[in-house]
C-alpha positions in Angstrom: 108.3 156.2 127.2 106.0 159.1 127.6 107.4 162.6 127.7 108.1 163.8 131.2 108.3 160.3 132.6 111.5 159.5 134.6 113.2 156.1 134.1 114.3 156.2 137.7 112.0 154.2 140.0 112.9 156.4 142.9 112.1 159.7 141.2 109.2 161.7 142.6 107.3 163.8 140.0 107.4 167.5 140.8 109.9 167.3 143.7 113.0 167.3 141.5 114.6 164.8 143.8 114.9 161.1 144.3 113.3 159.1 147.1 115.5 158.4 150.1 115.9 154.8 151.1 113.9 155.2 154.3 110.9 156.5 152.2 110.7 153.4 150.1 107.8 151.1 150.7 109.1 147.5 150.6 105.8 146.3 149.3 105.9 148.4 146.2 107.8 147.6 143.0 108.7 149.3 139.8 105.8 148.9 137.3 107.9 149.3 134.2 107.9 146.5 131.8 111.6 145.8 132.2 111.4 145.6 136.0 112.7 142.2 137.2 110.0 141.9 139.9 107.2 142.6 137.4 108.6 140.0 135.0 108.7 137.4 137.7 105.2 138.2 138.8 103.9 138.1 135.3 105.4 134.7 134.8 104.3 133.0 138.0 100.9 134.6 138.1 100.0 133.4 134.7 97.1 130.9 134.7 99.1 128.1 133.0 102.1 128.6 135.3 99.9 128.5 138.4 98.2 125.2 137.2 101.6 123.6 136.4 103.1 124.5 139.7 100.0 123.3 141.5 100.0 119.9 139.7 103.7 119.3 140.3 103.3 119.7 144.1 105.2 116.7 145.6 105.2 114.6 142.4 106.9 114.2 139.0 104.7 114.2 135.9 105.4 113.6 132.3 104.4 116.1 129.6 101.4 114.1 128.5 100.2 113.7 132.1 100.4 117.5 132.6 98.6 118.1 129.3 95.8 115.7 130.2 95.4 117.3 133.6 95.2 120.9 132.4 91.9 121.4 130.5 92.2 123.8 127.6 96.0 124.1 127.3 97.6 123.5 123.9 100.7 121.4 123.4 102.6 124.6 122.4 101.5 126.6 125.4 102.4 123.8 127.8 105.8 123.6 126.2 106.4 127.3 126.4 105.2 127.4 130.0 107.4 124.5 131.1 110.5 126.1 129.4 109.8 129.5 131.1 109.4 127.8 134.5 112.6 125.8 133.9 114.5 128.9 132.9 113.3 130.7 136.1 114.6 127.8 138.2 111.1 126.7 139.4 110.8 123.4 137.4 113.3 120.7 136.8 113.2 118.7 133.5 114.8 115.3 133.6 115.4 113.3 130.4 115.7 109.6 130.9 118.0 107.7 128.4 115.4 105.2 127.3 113.6 104.4 124.0 111.2 106.0 123.5 112.6 109.1 125.4 110.9 109.8 128.8 110.9 113.3 130.2 109.7 114.1 133.7 109.0 117.5 135.3 109.1 118.3 139.0 109.3 121.4 141.1 112.7 122.5 142.3 113.2 123.6 145.9 112.6 127.2 144.8 109.4 126.1 143.0 108.2 124.3 146.2 108.5 127.6 148.1 106.3 129.3 145.5 103.8 126.5 145.8 103.2 127.4 149.4 102.2 130.9 148.3 100.0 129.5 145.5 98.2 127.2 148.0 97.4 130.2 150.1 95.9 132.0 147.1 93.8 128.9 146.2 92.6 128.7 149.8 91.6 132.3 149.8 89.7 131.8 146.5 87.9 128.8 147.9 86.9 130.6 151.1 85.7 133.7 149.2 84.2 132.4 146.0 80.6 132.9 147.2 81.4 136.6 148.0 83.1 137.2 144.7 80.2 135.6 142.8 77.7 137.8 144.7 79.8 140.9 143.9 79.9 140.0 140.2 76.2 139.5 140.1 75.6 142.8 141.8 77.9 144.6 139.4 76.4 142.9 136.4 72.9 143.9 137.6 73.9 147.5 138.1 75.4 147.7 134.6 72.1 146.9 132.9 
């Protein structure tokens, strides 16, 4: 931690006092690495997590089906992503007692609530992709 930085999320630099509860903005979060909200956002906003959650909307898929559907993901990265989502309670892993073993993945009820938010993000992206492309082109042209 840098010198002069308070560990308290409610500490205001230079005032010598903490923030009163009524002064807190409910849409702000602690940006420290060990903040629970930041950790959850980092996990669910990752590109692989977003794709897995989107693919598991209202269906169960096997590992190989997920890997086939997600272009560019390695077996190891998919394994790590699924384990993290399972640990966070967003994905359920079901092992079927058959030979060879069959494992299915599906969203939990908590994961389905997150999918609603992801769907809104995808909709926004689809609606504004032309504007973003134009802004990128203008920025790139100005950088030359």
